C-alpha positions as CSV (number, residue, x, y, z in Angstrom):
1,M,-7.4,23.1,-21.4
2,R,-6.1,20.2,-23.4
3,S,-5.8,16.7,-22.0
4,I,-2.5,15.7,-20.5
5,T,-1.0,12.3,-21.4
6,V,0.9,10.5,-18.7
7,A,3.0,7.4,-19.3
8,V,3.2,5.2,-16.2
9,L,6.3,3.1,-15.9
10,Y,6.5,0.1,-13.4
11,G,9.2,-2.4,-13.1
12,Y,7.4,-5.3,-11.4
13,T,4.2,-7.1,-12.2
14,L,1.0,-5.1,-11.6
15,H,-1.5,-7.4,-10.0
16,I,-3.3,-6.4,-6.8
17,G,-2.0,-4.4,-3.8
18,G,-1.4,-0.8,-2.7
19,V,0.4,0.4,-5.8
20,E,-2.3,-1.1,-8.0
21,S,-5.1,0.6,-5.9
22,H,-3.2,3.9,-6.1
23,L,-2.9,3.7,-9.9
24,L,-6.5,2.6,-10.4
25,S,-7.7,5.5,-8.3
26,L,-5.7,7.9,-10.5
27,F,-7.0,6.2,-13.7
28,R,-10.6,6.4,-12.5
29,D,-10.7,9.9,-11.0
30,M,-8.2,12.0,-13.0
31,K,-10.6,12.7,-15.9
32,S,-8.4,15.2,-17.8
33,V,-5.5,12.8,-18.2
34,S,-4.9,10.1,-20.8
35,W,-2.9,7.2,-19.4
36,Q,-0.4,4.9,-21.1
37,V,0.9,2.0,-19.0
38,F,4.3,0.4,-19.7
39,A,4.5,-2.6,-17.4
40,H,3.9,-6.3,-17.0
41,A,0.3,-6.8,-15.7
42,S,-1.8,-9.7,-14.5
43,P,-5.1,-10.5,-16.3
44,E,-6.9,-9.2,-13.2
45,F,-5.2,-5.8,-13.4
46,K,-5.6,-5.6,-17.1
47,A,-9.3,-6.2,-16.8
48,R,-9.6,-3.4,-14.2
49,A,-7.6,-1.0,-16.3
50,D,-9.6,-1.9,-19.4
51,S,-12.8,-1.1,-17.6
52,L,-11.4,2.4,-17.1
53,S,-10.4,2.6,-20.8
54,V,-6.7,2.4,-19.9
55,S,-4.7,0.1,-22.1
56,V,-1.6,-1.7,-20.7
57,M,1.4,-2.3,-22.9
58,D,2.5,-5.6,-21.4
59,E,6.2,-4.8,-21.2
60,S,8.6,-3.5,-18.7
61,I,12.2,-2.5,-18.2
62,A,14.2,-4.9,-16.1
63,H,16.0,-3.5,-13.0
64,R,19.3,-3.8,-14.8
65,F,20.0,-1.9,-18.0
66,D,18.2,-4.3,-20.3
67,M,19.0,-2.6,-23.6
68,T,16.4,-4.4,-25.6
69,R,13.5,-3.5,-23.3
70,L,15.0,0.0,-22.9
71,F,15.0,0.5,-26.6
72,R,11.4,-0.7,-26.8
73,F,10.5,1.9,-24.2
74,F,12.3,4.6,-26.1
75,R,10.3,3.7,-29.2
76,F,7.1,3.6,-27.1
77,I,7.6,7.2,-25.8
78,Q,8.9,8.5,-29.1
79,T,5.8,7.2,-30.8
80,Q,3.3,8.2,-28.1
81,R,5.0,11.4,-27.0
82,P,3.5,11.6,-23.5
83,D,3.6,14.9,-21.6
84,V,4.9,13.3,-18.4
85,I,6.6,10.1,-17.5
86,H,5.6,8.8,-14.0
87,I,7.8,6.0,-12.5
88,H,6.3,4.0,-9.6
89,S,9.0,1.5,-8.7
90,P,12.6,2.1,-7.6
91,N,14.1,-0.8,-9.6
92,I,13.8,1.2,-12.8
93,F,14.3,4.8,-11.6
94,L,17.6,5.3,-13.3
95,P,16.8,3.8,-16.8
96,G,13.3,5.5,-16.7
97,I,14.9,8.9,-15.9
98,L,17.5,8.4,-18.6
99,A,14.8,7.7,-21.2
100,A,12.9,10.8,-20.0
101,H,15.9,13.1,-20.1
102,I,16.9,11.9,-23.6
103,S,13.3,12.4,-24.8
104,R,13.1,15.8,-23.0
105,I,9.9,14.8,-21.1
106,P,9.3,15.8,-17.5
107,C,9.8,12.9,-15.1
108,V,8.0,12.2,-11.8
109,L,8.9,9.5,-9.2
110,T,6.6,8.1,-6.6
111,I,8.1,6.4,-3.6
112,H,5.6,3.7,-2.5
113,L,8.2,1.7,-0.5
114,P,11.9,2.5,-0.7
115,A,14.0,-0.3,-2.1
116,Y,16.2,-0.4,1.0
117,Y,13.1,-1.4,3.0
118,F,13.3,-4.8,1.4
119,V,16.8,-5.7,2.6
120,R,16.7,-7.8,5.8
121,G,19.4,-8.4,8.3
122,E,22.5,-6.6,9.6
123,S,25.2,-8.6,7.9
124,P,27.9,-6.6,6.1
125,S,26.4,-7.5,2.7
126,A,22.9,-6.4,3.9
127,R,24.2,-3.1,5.2
128,F,26.1,-2.5,1.9
129,K,23.0,-3.3,-0.2
130,R,20.9,-0.9,1.9
131,W,23.6,1.8,1.4
132,W,23.7,1.1,-2.3
133,Y,20.0,1.4,-2.7
134,Q,20.0,4.7,-0.8
135,C,22.7,6.0,-3.2
136,I,20.6,5.0,-6.2
137,E,17.5,6.7,-4.8
138,R,19.4,9.8,-3.9
139,A,20.8,10.1,-7.4
140,A,17.4,9.4,-8.9
141,Q,15.7,12.1,-6.9
142,H,18.3,14.7,-7.9
143,L,17.8,13.8,-11.6
144,A,14.0,13.6,-11.6
145,D,11.8,16.7,-11.9
146,K,9.6,15.8,-8.9
147,T,9.4,13.0,-6.3
148,I,6.2,12.1,-4.5
149,Y,6.2,10.3,-1.2
150,V,3.0,8.6,-0.1
151,S,4.1,8.7,3.6
152,S,5.3,11.7,5.6
153,R,7.1,9.4,8.0
154,V,9.1,7.7,5.1
155,Y,9.8,11.2,3.7
156,E,11.2,12.5,7.0
157,E,13.3,9.3,7.3
158,A,14.7,9.9,3.8
159,R,15.5,13.5,4.7
160,S,17.5,12.3,7.7
161,L,19.4,10.0,5.4
162,K,20.0,13.0,3.0
163,I,18.3,11.1,0.2
164,V,15.6,13.7,-0.5
165,A,16.1,16.8,-2.7
166,P,13.7,19.0,-0.7
167,T,12.9,21.5,-3.4
168,R,11.9,18.7,-5.7
169,A,9.9,16.5,-3.3
170,C,6.5,16.5,-1.7
171,V,4.2,14.2,0.3
172,I,0.8,13.1,-1.1
173,E,-0.7,10.5,1.1
174,N,-2.8,7.7,-0.5
175,G,-6.5,8.1,-0.4
176,V,-9.6,5.9,-0.6
177,E,-13.2,6.5,-1.1
178,I,-15.5,3.5,-0.7
179,N,-19.3,3.4,0.0
180,V,-20.2,0.8,2.6
181,D,-23.5,0.0,4.3
182,D,-23.7,0.8,8.0
183,V,-23.8,-2.7,9.6
184,R,-22.7,-1.6,13.1
185,S,-25.8,-2.9,14.7
186,N,-25.3,-6.4,13.2
187,R,-21.7,-6.4,14.5
188,L,-22.8,-5.6,18.0
189,T,-25.4,-8.3,18.2
190,R,-23.1,-11.2,17.2
191,H,-21.5,-13.4,19.8
192,D,-18.4,-14.2,17.9
193,V,-16.0,-11.3,17.2
194,T,-14.4,-11.4,13.8
195,V,-11.0,-9.9,13.3
196,C,-10.1,-9.1,9.7
197,C,-6.7,-8.7,8.1
198,V,-6.3,-7.6,4.5
199,G,-2.9,-7.9,2.8
200,R,-0.5,-10.0,0.8
201,L,0.7,-13.1,2.5
202,E,4.3,-12.0,2.5
203,H,7.0,-11.4,5.2
204,Q,6.3,-7.6,5.2
205,K,2.7,-8.0,6.5
206,G,3.6,-9.9,9.7
207,I,0.8,-12.4,9.4
208,D,2.9,-15.0,11.3
209,V,3.0,-12.6,14.3
210,L,-0.8,-12.2,14.1
211,L,-1.3,-16.0,14.2
212,K,0.8,-16.2,17.3
213,A,-1.4,-13.4,18.8
214,V,-4.5,-15.4,17.9
215,S,-3.1,-18.5,19.6
216,L,-2.6,-16.4,22.8
217,L,-6.1,-15.0,22.5
218,A,-7.6,-18.5,22.1
219,L,-6.3,-19.3,25.6
220,R,-8.3,-16.3,27.1
221,L,-11.3,-15.9,24.9
222,A,-13.5,-18.4,23.1
223,N,-15.3,-16.0,20.8
224,V,-12.5,-14.8,18.5
225,R,-12.4,-15.6,14.8
226,L,-9.8,-14.4,12.2
227,T,-10.4,-13.8,8.5
228,I,-7.3,-13.2,6.3
229,V,-8.1,-11.7,2.9
230,G,-5.3,-11.9,0.4
231,D,-2.9,-14.3,-1.1
232,G,0.8,-14.7,-1.5
233,N,3.9,-16.9,-1.3
234,L,3.5,-17.7,2.4
235,R,0.0,-19.1,2.3
236,A,1.0,-22.8,2.7
237,D,3.5,-22.0,5.4
238,L,0.9,-19.9,7.3
239,A,-1.7,-22.6,7.0
240,K,0.8,-25.1,8.5
241,M,1.5,-22.6,11.3
242,C,-2.2,-22.6,12.2
243,E,-2.1,-26.3,12.5
244,S,1.0,-26.3,14.7
245,L,-0.7,-23.7,16.9
246,S,-4.0,-25.6,16.9
247,I,-5.9,-22.6,15.7
248,Q,-7.0,-23.8,12.3
249,S,-10.6,-23.8,13.3
250,L,-10.4,-20.1,14.2
251,V,-8.7,-18.9,11.1
252,T,-10.2,-18.5,7.6
253,F,-7.9,-17.9,4.6
254,A,-10.3,-16.1,2.2
255,G,-7.6,-15.7,-0.5
256,F,-7.7,-12.9,-3.1
257,Q,-11.1,-11.2,-3.2
258,N,-12.5,-8.4,-5.4
259,D,-15.1,-7.5,-2.8
260,V,-12.9,-6.5,0.1
261,P,-15.6,-4.0,1.5
262,H,-17.9,-7.0,2.0
263,Y,-15.4,-8.6,4.3
264,L,-14.8,-5.3,6.2
265,T,-18.4,-4.6,6.8
266,T,-19.0,-8.1,8.2
267,S,-16.0,-7.9,10.6
268,D,-15.7,-6.3,14.0
269,I,-12.0,-5.3,14.1
270,F,-9.3,-4.7,11.6
271,V,-5.6,-5.6,12.3
272,L,-2.5,-4.6,10.3
273,P,0.6,-6.4,11.9
274,S,3.1,-5.1,9.3
275,R,6.8,-5.1,9.7
276,Y,7.0,-2.0,7.5
277,E,4.5,0.1,5.6
278,T,3.9,3.5,4.0
279,T,0.2,4.7,3.8
280,S,-1.8,1.4,3.7
281,F,-4.8,1.3,1.4
282,A,-6.2,-1.6,3.4
283,L,-6.0,0.4,6.6
284,L,-7.7,3.4,5.0
285,E,-10.5,1.1,3.6
286,A,-11.0,-0.4,7.1
287,M,-11.2,3.0,8.6
288,S,-13.8,4.1,6.0
289,A,-15.8,1.0,6.9
290,G,-16.0,2.2,10.5
291,L,-13.8,-0.5,12.0
292,P,-11.6,0.0,15.1
293,C,-8.0,-0.8,14.1
294,V,-5.0,-2.4,15.7
295,V,-1.8,-1.6,13.9
296,T,1.9,-1.8,14.3
297,N,4.0,1.4,14.8
298,V,5.5,1.5,11.3
299,G,5.2,3.7,8.3
300,E,2.1,6.0,8.4
301,N,0.1,3.7,10.7
302,A,0.6,5.8,13.8
303,Q,-0.5,8.9,11.9
304,L,-3.7,7.3,10.7
305,I,-4.5,5.6,14.1
306,T,-4.0,7.6,17.3
307,D,-3.4,5.1,20.0
308,G,-6.6,4.8,22.2
309,V,-8.7,6.9,19.8
310,E,-9.3,5.1,16.5
311,G,-7.8,1.9,17.7
312,F,-4.5,0.8,19.2
313,V,-0.9,1.0,18.1
314,V,1.6,-1.7,19.1
315,P,5.2,-2.5,18.4
316,S,5.9,-4.8,15.4
317,E,7.0,-8.3,16.1
318,D,5.3,-8.3,19.5
319,A,2.6,-11.0,19.6
320,E,1.7,-10.5,23.2
321,K,1.0,-6.7,22.9
322,L,-0.9,-7.4,19.7
323,A,-3.0,-10.0,21.6
324,D,-3.6,-7.6,24.5
325,A,-4.8,-4.8,22.2
326,L,-7.2,-7.2,20.4
327,A,-8.5,-8.6,23.7
328,K,-9.5,-5.1,24.8
329,L,-11.6,-4.6,21.7
330,I,-13.0,-8.1,21.7
331,A,-14.2,-7.8,25.3
332,D,-15.8,-4.3,24.9
333,P,-18.4,-3.8,22.1
334,N,-19.0,-0.2,23.1
335,L,-15.3,0.5,22.8
336,R,-15.3,-1.1,19.3
337,Q,-18.2,1.1,18.3
338,R,-16.7,4.3,19.7
339,M,-13.3,3.7,18.0
340,G,-14.9,2.6,14.8
341,Q,-16.8,5.8,14.5
342,A,-13.6,7.8,15.2
343,A,-11.8,5.9,12.5
344,R,-14.5,6.6,9.9
345,V,-14.3,10.3,10.7
346,K,-10.5,10.3,10.4
347,A,-10.7,8.5,7.1
348,E,-12.5,11.4,5.6
349,H,-9.2,13.4,5.6
350,Y,-7.7,10.9,3.3
351,S,-9.9,11.0,0.3
352,V,-9.2,9.9,-3.3
353,G,-10.2,13.4,-4.4
354,R,-7.5,15.0,-2.4
355,M,-4.8,12.6,-3.7
356,V,-5.9,13.0,-7.3
357,E,-6.0,16.8,-7.2
358,R,-2.6,17.2,-5.6
359,T,-1.0,14.7,-8.1
360,F,-2.6,16.5,-11.0
361,N,-1.2,19.8,-9.7
362,V,2.3,18.2,-9.8
363,Y,1.8,17.3,-13.5
364,Q,0.6,20.9,-14.2
365,S,3.5,22.5,-12.4
366,L,6.0,20.6,-14.6
367,L,4.2,21.4,-17.8
368,K,4.2,25.1,-17.0
C-alpha cells in the first residue's frame, strides 16, 4: 500500500501544549503517512518535528480571509498535492475547507477546543459571539468530509447544540505512551508531599484557584509543596499572587520543561484545576506515571478520573473543595498509592497506538 500524504493546517502558533503533543504523536507513530505542516511554529516545535523528519512550512492562514496567505496555501497544496487536508484549529476551518473543496482533496477537522469555549461572560456581545462561533463550526462540519472530537463530553455537548453532523463525526480520545521508572517507594518515604500541576499559565488552567487552595492547605498542613510546570502570560501575575497569599516558599514555578516525566515521577499528587478542558495530555501523562489525580469536573476529566477511585473530582472555581481533596491525599500515603496504581491501569486504555490507528482509519475511509 502506498504512503498517504497528509497536509496539516493550523491557524495559531505551534509551540508546546495539548495540540502539539497530539500532532507529534501522530508524526512519530503513523509510519505510513508523509506529513506536510502549514503553520507558524516556534523553534522548539520545529526542532521536535525535524527530529521526526517532518518539515514545517512556517506559514499560516489568518482567521479572516487573508487572500495573500490563502493564495500561498493554494499554491502549497497544488504543488504538493496531499491526499488529505487535516485542519486542527477552528479559526481557519472555513478558508481551509474552501481550499480543500476547490482542490478536490478530502478534508478532516479535529476539534481540540471549540472556539466558543474561549468566550467569557454573559454580556449580550459575549452571547452573540458564542452563537456566531457555533454557527461557523456547524457550517464547517457540514462542509468537511469528517470531524474528529478528542472528547466524548464535548461531542455530546455539540450534539445538544445541533452543531454536529452525526454521520460525519466521531470521537477519538487523545492518547499517551510514556515510560517512567517506578519511584513509588521514594514517594512514600518523603516527609514533604509534592503536588504537581502541568499546564500553560493561562486563564483556562485555573492556576489562580489552585494557589488559593494551597494557601488554605498551608493553614492545616505544613508538609505540602506545589510545583507548577509550564509557562504563559500569567506567570508574573501568579507569582505576585503567591506573595500576597504568603505561599511563595511553598510554590516552585519550574517554567517550560522538556522532561515533564521527571517532574511527574518525583511528585506525589497531580492536580488539574482547569476551567475547561477536552482530553488533557498532561492528565494522561500523570496517570501513566502512577499519580493520584485531583481534577475539576470539566471536559473529559471525570471520564478519566472516577471520583474516589483514581483520585478526586471537584467543581471548578472552588478552592475550598480543591483543598479538601488534596488534604485527603496528603494525609494518607496508602490512599495515594492505591489511587495512583488505579490511575496507571486506567491510562492503559488511552494509548497512543489506539489514537493513531483510529485516525489512520479515518484517512483510509476518505481515500476509499
